[in-house]
C-alpha atoms as one frame of an Amber mdcrd trajectory, in Angstrom:
protein
 -25.965  82.828 -43.857 -23.392  80.968 -41.704 -19.982  82.074 -40.530 -16.944
  80.283 -41.814 -14.645  78.765 -39.199 -11.517  79.470 -41.240  -8.665  81.516
 -39.834  -8.471  85.238 -40.498  -5.018  84.957 -42.003  -3.045  85.889 -38.903
   0.346  84.190 -38.725   0.888  81.334 -36.283   3.134  82.547 -33.432   4.631
  79.091 -32.827   6.404  79.092 -36.208   8.687  82.009 -35.348  11.760  81.473
 -33.144  12.042  83.738 -30.079  14.076  86.914 -30.249  17.361  86.497 -28.406
  18.707  89.505 -26.528  22.324  89.286 -25.397  22.999  90.967 -22.043  26.599
  90.119 -21.061  27.366  90.823 -17.437  23.702  90.941 -16.382  22.654  87.362
 -17.126  24.571  84.176 -16.336  25.199  81.523 -18.956  21.650  80.226 -18.512
  18.946  81.621 -20.766  15.886  83.218 -19.197  12.646  84.263 -20.848  10.991
  87.663 -20.496   8.012  86.067 -18.745  10.280  84.513 -16.112  11.994  87.868
 -15.514   8.652  89.585 -14.956   7.429  86.699 -12.767  10.544  86.931 -10.561
  10.295  90.714 -10.269   6.615  90.733  -9.351   6.951  87.891  -6.841   9.925
  89.697  -5.278   7.751  92.734  -4.526   4.944  90.529  -3.200   2.501  90.055
  -6.088   1.213  86.491  -6.177   0.886  84.934  -9.661  -2.493  83.738 -10.939
  -3.458  81.477 -13.862  -3.490  84.396 -16.288  -0.019  85.382 -15.143   1.251
  81.884 -15.907  -0.170  82.016 -19.450   1.276  85.477 -20.091   4.676  84.384
 -18.773   4.666  81.379 -21.112   3.727  83.578 -24.085   6.429  86.141 -23.254
   8.994  83.339 -22.874   8.182  82.236 -26.425   8.723  85.793 -27.723  11.921
  87.008 -26.008  14.866  85.194 -24.420  17.719  86.913 -22.589  21.131  85.284
 -22.777  24.595  86.181 -21.546  26.542  84.402 -24.239  26.883  84.927 -27.956
  24.802  82.602 -30.012
C-alpha cells in the first residue's frame, strides 16, 4: 500500500490577508509586521538572528501587521 501525496485539507495560509492591529500613538504612519517587532526587540537586547529566526519573522509578518492609521 502506498501513501497518497495529497494535502491533508489544511487551509493555505497565503490566501488569508494579515490581521491589521491599529495602535495610534505607538506606531508611526509606516506599517510594521509582528516578526519585525520581535526581531528589533531581540536584537536590541543582544540576541543575534539565525536562519530560523528570519523564517519565523517572515511568517509572523504575514499574520499580523501593526499600523498607526485607520485603514
